[in-house]
C-alpha positions in Angstrom: -59.1 -53.4 79.4 -58.8 -54.9 75.8 -55.7 -54.1 74.1 -56.8 -51.7 71.8 -58.0 -49.7 75.2 -54.9 -49.8 76.3 -52.7 -48.6 73.2 -55.3 -45.9 73.1 -54.8 -45.1 76.5 -50.9 -45.3 76.0 -51.2 -42.6 73.4 -53.3 -40.6 74.9 -50.7 -40.0 78.3 -47.7 -40.0 75.9 -49.3 -36.9 73.5 -50.7 -35.3 76.6 -46.9 -35.4 78.4 -45.1 -34.3 75.5 -47.6 -31.0 75.0 -46.9 -30.6 78.7 -43.7 -30.4 78.8 -43.4 -28.8 75.4 -45.6 -26.1 75.9 -43.7 -25.1 79.7 -46.6 -26.7 81.9 -43.3 -28.4 83.8 -40.3 -26.1 84.5 -37.1 -27.8 83.8 -35.4 -29.5 86.6 -39.1 -30.0 88.0 -39.3 -34.0 89.3 -42.7 -36.0 87.6 -44.6 -38.4 89.9 -46.2 -41.1 88.4 -49.5 -40.6 90.5 -49.7 -36.9 89.6 -49.6 -37.6 86.1 -52.2 -40.6 86.2 -54.9 -38.2 87.6 -53.9 -35.4 85.4 -54.2 -37.4 82.4 -57.4 -39.8 83.6 -55.0 -42.8 83.0 -53.9 -45.3 84.3 -50.0 -46.4 86.1 -49.5 -48.6 83.1 -50.1 -46.1 80.2 -48.2 -43.2 82.1 -44.8 -45.4 82.7 -45.2 -46.1 79.0 -45.5 -42.2 78.3 -42.6 -41.1 80.6 -40.3 -44.3 79.0 -41.5 -42.6 75.7 -40.6 -39.0 76.3 -37.3 -40.1 77.9 -36.2 -41.7 74.3 -37.0 -38.6 73.3 -34.8 -37.1 75.3 -37.6 -34.4 77.0 -36.8 -36.0 80.2 -34.2 -37.9 82.6 -33.5 -40.5 84.9 -33.0 -39.4 88.2 -30.3 -41.5 90.1 -32.3 -42.0 93.0 -35.1 -43.1 90.7 -38.1 -41.2 88.9 -38.4 -38.7 86.1 -37.1 -35.0 85.9 -37.7 -32.4 82.9 -34.8 -31.9 81.2 -33.0 -28.6 80.2 -31.0 -28.2 76.8 -28.1 -25.7 76.9 -27.4 -23.9 73.4 -24.4 -26.9 72.7 -27.2 -29.2 73.2 -29.6 -27.6 70.9 -26.9 -27.4 68.1 -25.3 -31.2 68.6 -29.4 -32.4 67.7 -29.7 -29.9 64.8 -26.4 -31.5 63.5 -27.3 -34.9 64.3 -30.6 -35.0 62.1 -28.9 -33.0 59.2 -26.2 -36.1 59.4 -29.2 -38.7 59.6 -31.3 -36.7 56.9 -28.0 -37.1 54.5 -27.7 -40.6 55.2 -31.5 -41.0 54.2 -30.8 -38.9 51.2 -28.2 -40.9 50.5 -29.7 -44.1 50.7 -32.4 -43.1 48.8 -30.2 -41.9 45.8 -28.0 -44.6 46.1 -31.6 -47.3 45.6 -33.2 -45.2 43.2 -36.5 -44.8 44.2 -39.5 -44.7 41.0 -41.4 -41.3 39.7 -44.4 -42.8 42.0 -41.9 -42.5 45.0 -41.1 -38.9 44.1 -44.4 -37.8 43.2 -45.6 -37.3 47.4 -42.2 -35.0 47.4 -42.4 -33.4 44.4 -46.3 -32.3 45.3 -45.3 -30.9 48.3 -42.9 -28.9 46.4 -45.1 -27.6 44.2 -47.1 -26.4 47.0 -44.5 -24.7 48.7 -43.8 -23.1 45.2 -47.1 -21.5 45.0 -46.5 -19.9 48.3 -43.6 -18.3 47.7 -45.1 -16.7 44.3 -46.8 -14.7 46.8 -45.5 -11.3 47.4 -45.4 -11.7 50.9 -45.9 -14.3 53.3 -48.8 -14.1 55.9 -48.3 -15.9 59.3 -51.2 -18.2 57.9 -48.7 -18.5 55.3 -46.0 -20.1 57.3 -48.3 -22.1 59.4 -49.3 -23.6 55.5 -45.4 -23.8 55.3 -44.8 -25.1 58.6 -47.3 -28.2 57.5 -45.7 -28.9 54.2 -41.9 -29.0 55.0 -42.5 -31.4 57.8 -44.3 -33.6 55.3 -41.8 -33.1 52.7 -39.3 -34.2 55.1 -41.1 -37.3 56.6 -41.4 -37.7 52.3 -37.2 -37.7 52.1 -37.3 -40.0 55.2 -39.4 -42.2 53.7 -37.6 -42.1 50.5 -34.7 -44.4 51.8 -37.3 -47.3 52.5 -35.3 -48.2 55.6 -37.5 -48.8 58.9 -34.3 -48.2 60.9 -33.0 -44.5 59.7 -36.6 -43.8 59.1 -37.2 -44.8 63.3 -33.9 -43.0 64.5 -34.0 -39.7 62.1 -37.9 -39.7 63.6 -36.3 -39.6 67.1 -33.8 -36.8 66.8 -36.8 -35.0 65.0 -38.8 -35.4 68.1 -37.1 -32.8 70.0 -39.3 -29.6 69.3 -36.1 -27.7 68.4 -34.9 -30.1 66.3 -37.7 -31.1 64.4 -37.1 -29.7 60.8 -40.0 -27.0 61.8 -38.8 -26.4 65.0 -38.1 -22.7 64.3 -39.7 -21.7 61.5 -42.1 -20.1 63.0 -39.7 -16.9 64.5 -39.2 -16.3 60.5 -42.2 -14.9 60.1 -40.8 -12.5 62.5 -37.5 -11.5 60.7 -36.8 -9.2 57.9 -35.2 -12.0 55.6 -37.8 -14.3 56.4 -38.6 -14.9 52.8 -35.4 -15.0 51.5 -34.7 -18.0 54.5 -37.6 -19.9 52.9 -36.2 -19.5 49.3 -33.2 -20.5 50.3 -34.7 -23.9 52.5 -37.0 -24.8 48.9 -33.8 -24.3 47.2 -32.5 -26.7 49.1 -35.7 -29.0 48.9 -35.8 -29.5 45.0 -31.9 -29.7 44.5 -32.3 -32.5 46.9 -35.0 -34.4 45.0 -33.4 -33.5 41.7 -30.1 -35.5 43.0 -32.0 -38.3 44.8 -33.6 -38.7 40.9 -30.1 -38.2 39.3 -29.1 -41.1 41.7 -26.6 -38.8 42.6 -25.7 -40.1 46.4 -22.8 -37.7 48.0 -24.9 -34.8 46.3 -28.1 -35.4 48.2 -26.1 -36.5 51.2 -24.1 -33.0 51.5 -27.4 -30.6 50.6 -29.1 -32.1 53.7 -26.4 -31.8 55.9 -26.2 -28.0 54.7 -30.0 -27.6 54.7 -29.7 -28.4 58.4 -27.3 -25.1 59.2 -30.6 -23.1 58.2 -32.0 -24.3 61.4 -28.8 -23.5 63.1 -29.4 -20.3 61.8 -32.8 -20.0 63.1 -31.6 -21.0 66.8 -29.4 -18.4 67.0 -32.4 -15.7 65.9 -34.2 -17.4 68.8 -31.5 -17.3 71.4 -31.5 -13.9 70.6 -34.9 -13.3 71.2 -35.9 -14.0 74.5 -39.2 -12.4 74.4 -40.3 -14.6 71.1 -38.1 -17.8 72.6 -40.9 -18.7 74.9 -43.1 -19.1 72.1 -41.7 -21.8 70.4 -42.6 -25.3 70.9 -39.5 -26.1 74.0 -39.1 -22.7 74.5 -39.4 -22.9 77.7 -37.2 -25.8 77.9 -34.4 -23.8 76.5 -35.0 -20.4 79.0 -34.1 -22.4 82.2 -30.8 -24.5 80.3 -28.3 -22.8 83.2 -25.7 -21.8 80.3 -28.2 -19.6 78.7 
């Protein structure tokens, strides 16, 4: 097998394993068998081993003392810590971006995304489809922000934390569509977005960092709403992993 083909098989296995875990096809605490996964995903053992290593690095599974892997369960404290850590890393990315002073061209993508969200917010009410569009734009904005730091190290670390479905910038956004205050929360998040870009453009590092840390607290608010509505919790990416956590 060529190196290109092997890389494609590895990526296929990584995506398939992550999707299966996040969508609840494997229970929290369930042991994962290399042989079963190779048959399930239609790839050889080498890509499966790479996929398992990647899932462990993302925090979705953990190694057993006796060998092998088991699907991880998450407590409320685990989720809160992951969200807070993302806020710290995104704050650091925003501060670094402000300190280096990005050009107008570098800021253009983030501003274009903000304009797209502003267009959604002009509507009197946001439909489920509008929220899907917002989820996409929100994810794109956060990645554009990470990129503004121009640090592969920062980008890699914040991406790793955000890879946990409930710690990602859009982890609980879809749940907002069912809440009375949904539009108000999105408007507040958008105000944070615009303010942090303004701070970066003005090279106000401390302000940019503080804004992104505060922004992460919106995700904590959404987490509490999710935990209070167990019926909708399973609809969220990673919800089944939370449901089986021992502390819930």
